[in-house]
C-alpha positions in Angstrom: -15.1 6.6 11.7 -16.0 10.2 10.7 -15.8 11.0 7.0 -13.9 14.2 7.6 -10.8 11.7 8.5 -10.4 10.8 4.8 -9.3 14.3 4.0 -7.1 14.5 7.2 -5.2 11.4 6.4 -4.7 12.7 2.8 -2.9 16.0 4.7 -0.6 12.9 6.1 -0.1 11.5 2.9 0.8 14.7 1.0 3.2 15.9 3.7 5.3 12.7 3.4 5.2 12.8 -0.2 6.3 16.5 -0.5 9.3 16.1 2.2 10.6 12.9 0.4 10.6 14.3 -2.9 13.5 16.4 -2.8 15.6 13.3 -2.4 14.8 11.9 -5.5 17.6 10.4 -7.8 20.2 11.2 -5.0 20.5 7.9 -4.3 19.9 8.2 -0.7 17.0 6.0 -0.1 17.5 6.2 3.7 17.4 9.9 4.2 14.3 9.8 2.0 12.5 7.2 4.0 13.4 9.2 7.2 12.1 12.5 5.9 9.2 11.0 4.7 8.6 9.2 8.2 9.5 12.3 10.3 6.5 14.6 8.0 3.8 11.8 8.4 4.6 11.6 12.1 4.5 15.2 12.5 1.3 15.7 10.7 -0.4 12.8 12.3 -0.1 14.9 15.5 -2.7 17.4 14.2 -5.7 14.6 13.1 -8.3 14.4 15.8 -7.8 10.7 16.1 -6.7 7.9 18.6 -4.8 5.8 16.2 -2.2 2.8 17.0 0.0 1.5 14.4 -0.5 -2.5 13.9 1.3 -3.1 11.3 3.8 -0.8 9.7 7.5 -0.8 8.5 9.6 -1.7 12.1 9.6 -2.2 15.7 10.1 0.1 18.5 13.9 0.0 18.6 14.0 0.4 15.2 13.2 4.5 15.0 13.0 6.2 12.9 10.3 4.0 11.5 6.7 4.1 12.3 6.7 1.4 14.7 4.4 -1.5 15.1 2.1 -0.3 18.6 3.0 3.5 18.1 0.3 5.9 19.2 -0.8 8.4 16.4 -3.4 11.5 16.6 -4.4 13.5 19.0 -5.9 11.1 21.2 -9.4 12.5 20.9 -11.6 11.4 18.3 -12.4 7.7 16.7 -10.0 5.0 18.0 -8.6 3.5 14.6 -5.8 1.0 13.6 -3.1 2.5 11.1 -1.0 0.5 8.4 1.5 2.7 7.1 4.1 2.9 4.7 5.7 6.6 4.6 7.4 6.0 1.8 6.3 2.9 -0.4 9.6 2.6 -2.8 12.4 4.2 -1.0 15.0 2.9 -3.6 12.6 3.9 -6.5 13.1 7.2 -5.0 16.9 6.9 -4.5 17.4 6.1 -8.2 14.7 8.8 -9.3 12.4 6.1 -11.0 8.5 5.8 -11.5 6.0 4.7 -9.2 7.1 5.9 -5.5 4.2 6.7 -3.1 3.3 7.8 0.4 0.4 5.4 1.5 -1.7 5.1 4.7 -4.5 3.0 5.4 -7.0 3.4 8.4 -9.6 1.5 10.0 -12.1 1.0 12.9 -10.1 -0.4 15.9 -9.6 -3.8 15.9 -10.2 -4.2 12.2 -6.7 -4.1 10.2 -4.8 -7.6 10.4 -2.4 -7.4 12.9 1.3 -8.7 12.1 5.0 -8.1 12.0 6.7 -6.8 9.1 7.4 -9.5 6.7 7.1 -11.3 3.9 3.3 -12.0 2.8 2.2 -14.2 -0.2 -0.9 -12.3 -2.0 -2.9 -12.7 -5.1 -5.2 -9.7 -5.9 -7.8 -9.2 -8.8 -11.0 -6.7 -9.5 -14.5 -6.6 -9.0 -15.7 -9.1 -11.7 -13.2 -11.7 -10.5 -13.9 -11.3 -6.6 -15.1 -13.7 -4.9 -14.0 -16.6 -7.7 -9.9 -17.2 -6.9 -8.1 -18.7 -4.1 -4.3 -18.0 -3.4 -4.1 -22.2 -2.8 -5.1 -22.7 -6.6 -2.2 -23.4 -9.2 -1.7 -20.4 -11.1 -2.9 -22.2 -14.2 -6.1 -22.4 -12.9 -6.1 -19.0 -11.4 -5.5 -17.8 -14.9 -8.4 -19.4 -16.6 -10.7 -18.4 -13.8 -9.9 -14.3 -14.2 -9.6 -14.3 -18.1 -13.4 -16.1 -17.7 -14.6 -13.7 -15.2 -13.2 -10.3 -17.2 -14.3 -11.8 -20.9 -10.9 -12.2 -21.8 -8.9 -14.4 -23.8 -6.2 -16.0 -21.6 -3.7 -14.6 -24.1 -4.9 -11.2 -23.6 -4.6 -11.4 -19.9 -2.4 -8.8 -18.1 -0.4 -10.5 -14.9 1.4 -8.2 -12.8 4.4 -9.6 -10.9 7.6 -8.4 -9.4 10.5 -8.9 -11.0 12.5 -10.9 -8.3 14.3 -14.1 -8.3 12.1 -16.0 -6.1 9.3 -15.4 -8.6 11.2 -16.4 -11.9 9.4 -20.1 -11.8 5.9 -18.3 -11.4 6.7 -15.9 -14.2 7.8 -19.0 -16.4 4.6 -20.8 -15.8 2.3 -17.4 -16.4 4.3 -17.2 -19.6 4.2 -20.7 -20.5 0.5 -20.5 -20.0 0.2 -18.1 -22.5 -0.8 -15.1 -20.5 1.1 -11.5 -20.6 3.4 -10.7 -18.0 4.1 -6.8 -16.6 7.1 -6.6 -14.4 7.3 -3.8 -11.7 10.5 -3.4 -9.4 9.6 -1.6 -6.3 6.2 -0.9 -4.4 3.5 -3.4 -4.7 0.7 -1.5 -3.4 0.1 0.5 -6.8 0.2 -2.6 -8.6 -2.4 -4.5 -6.3 -4.7 -1.7 -6.6 -3.9 -1.6 -10.5 -5.8 -5.1 -10.6 -9.4 -3.1 -9.5 -8.8 -0.1 -11.8 -9.8 -1.1 -15.2 -7.9 1.7 -16.8 -4.6 0.1 -16.0 -5.4 -2.8 -17.9 -4.0 -5.3 -15.4 -6.2 -8.2 -14.5 -4.2 -10.4 -12.1 -1.9 -9.5 -9.2 0.6 -12.2 -7.8 3.4 -12.6 -5.8 5.4 -12.4 -2.7 5.9 -8.9 -1.1 5.8 -7.0 2.3 2.9 -7.8 4.6 2.4 -3.9 5.6 2.0 -3.1 1.7 -0.4 -6.3 1.8 -2.6 -4.9 4.8 -2.2 -1.4 2.9 -3.3 -2.6 -0.5 -6.6 -4.7 1.0 -8.5 -1.6 2.0 -8.0 0.0 -1.4 -9.0 -3.2 -3.0 -12.1 -3.4 -0.7 -13.3 0.2 -1.6 -12.9 -0.8 -5.3 -15.0 -3.9 -4.5 -12.0 -6.2 -5.8 -10.8 -9.2 -3.9 -7.5 -10.1 -2.4 -6.2 -13.1 -0.4 -3.1 -13.3 1.2 -0.9 -15.5 3.8 2.6 -14.7 5.8 5.5 -16.1 4.8 7.7 -16.2 8.4 11.4 -17.4 7.7 12.3 -18.4 11.0 10.9 -19.7 14.1 11.3 -16.5 15.6 9.2 -14.8 12.9 6.6 -17.7 13.4 6.5 -16.9 17.1 6.0 -13.1 16.3 3.0 -13.7 14.5 1.4 -15.9 17.5 2.1 -13.5 19.9 0.5 -10.7 17.5 -3.1 -13.1 17.2 -2.2 -15.3 14.5 -2.2 -19.0 16.1 -1.4 -20.5 12.6 1.3 -18.0 11.1 0.9 -19.7 7.8 -3.0 -19.4 7.6 -4.9 -18.4 4.2 -5.9 -14.9 5.1 -8.9 -13.5 2.9 -9.8 -10.0 2.3 -12.2 -9.9 5.4 -9.4 -11.2 7.6 -6.8 -8.5 6.0 -9.8 -5.5 6.5 -12.7 -7.1 8.9 -14.3 -4.1 9.1 -17.2 -2.2 6.7 -14.9 1.2 7.0 -11.5 1.7 5.7 -10.3 4.5 4.7 -7.0 4.4 2.2 -4.9 7.1 1.0 -1.8 7.7 -1.3 -0.1 10.6 -2.6 2.7 10.3 -5.4 6.3 10.8 -4.7 7.3 9.9 -8.3 4.9 10.1 -11.5 3.1 6.6 -11.8 0.2 4.5 -13.4 -2.0 5.4 -10.8 -0.7 9.0 -9.7 1.6 11.7 -10.8 4.6 12.7 -8.2 5.4 15.9 -6.8 6.2 18.7 -9.3 8.2 21.9 -8.1 7.1 24.2 -9.9 9.1 27.5 -9.2 9.4 29.4 -6.1 7.9 28.1 -3.0 5.2 26.2 -5.1 4.9 22.6 -5.4 1.8 20.5 -6.7 0.8 16.9 -5.6 -1.5 14.0 -6.8 -3.4 12.0 -4.1 -6.1 9.5 -4.3 -8.3 8.7 -1.3 -11.1 6.1 -1.0 -13.1 4.8 1.4 -14.9 1.2 1.7 -18.1 2.1 3.7 -19.5 4.2 0.7 -17.0 3.0 -2.2 -16.3 6.5 -2.7 -13.1 7.2 -4.7 -11.6 10.9 -4.8 -8.7 12.2 -6.8 -7.0 15.2 -5.4 -4.7 17.8 -7.2 -3.2 20.7 -4.2 -1.0 23.5 -4.5 1.4 23.9 -1.6 3.2 27.0 -0.6 6.1 25.4 1.2 7.2 28.8 2.9 3.7 28.1 4.6 5.0 24.7 5.9 7.7 25.2 8.1 6.8 21.9 9.8 8.1 19.9 6.8 12.0 19.2 6.7 12.2 19.6 3.2 15.8 18.6 1.3 18.4 21.4 1.3 
């Protein structure tokens, strides 16, 4: 892939963030999601690439989502796979909470996992523990391994996990082991990436969440030198059949980082919609001026860029802003 694609992809996440930020706190998550999706789709039209959504938030009959199999870009330039979540945290935006982002991962064609939009069990760690974890290990063993790798006492280890009923027993076991638990509501891309950024103080990410978010997170973690494993959690024979049709003969197989992102070159980009640990949210500065914070990273070069951008909204008629 051309390195210029990294900045082009940031323009796409910026557009989605700007379009959805106007819905902050208005209690309308579907409208916020639709605004982000429409802006992202429109901006993709100007990116010189031949992209296919291989993992997204919906199928063809679930518009306005960017559906699996959708073609994006000008159809010139490199052929790429796309994993996308136009608005990670629709409920976050509706409620005016923190940590909503617009996120994308792209990689050379055929190198991102092809999987339906379903649940996925995941584990992620930073560079020090890379290559030492297994999703198949009991959580107690994993905590010991990560604590040793990060040169921390077990009681000083921080495990981040989504606050959901399905995780209650896992949370109890982590606490019984003596480690700290950091709960979050929605948006697990930022939570997974936090394990690979030392300044966050997060050591281990575990739990069950969306498969699109898992593949997107894997692209970022690969660029940061961390590690991630996953396995899909089909809830019906129909979901298992969908996995098989998309190339996973064993739907519940253990997926290593290389299975999630098999190539050496992947790009991850995110723009904050609301304030979070990873990025600040969109700030409307008065008049027609807005400011965004974004991050973009590339696994081939391990480059990480933080980008602050001022936008004159009157010059962006293509964005369908809240009115």
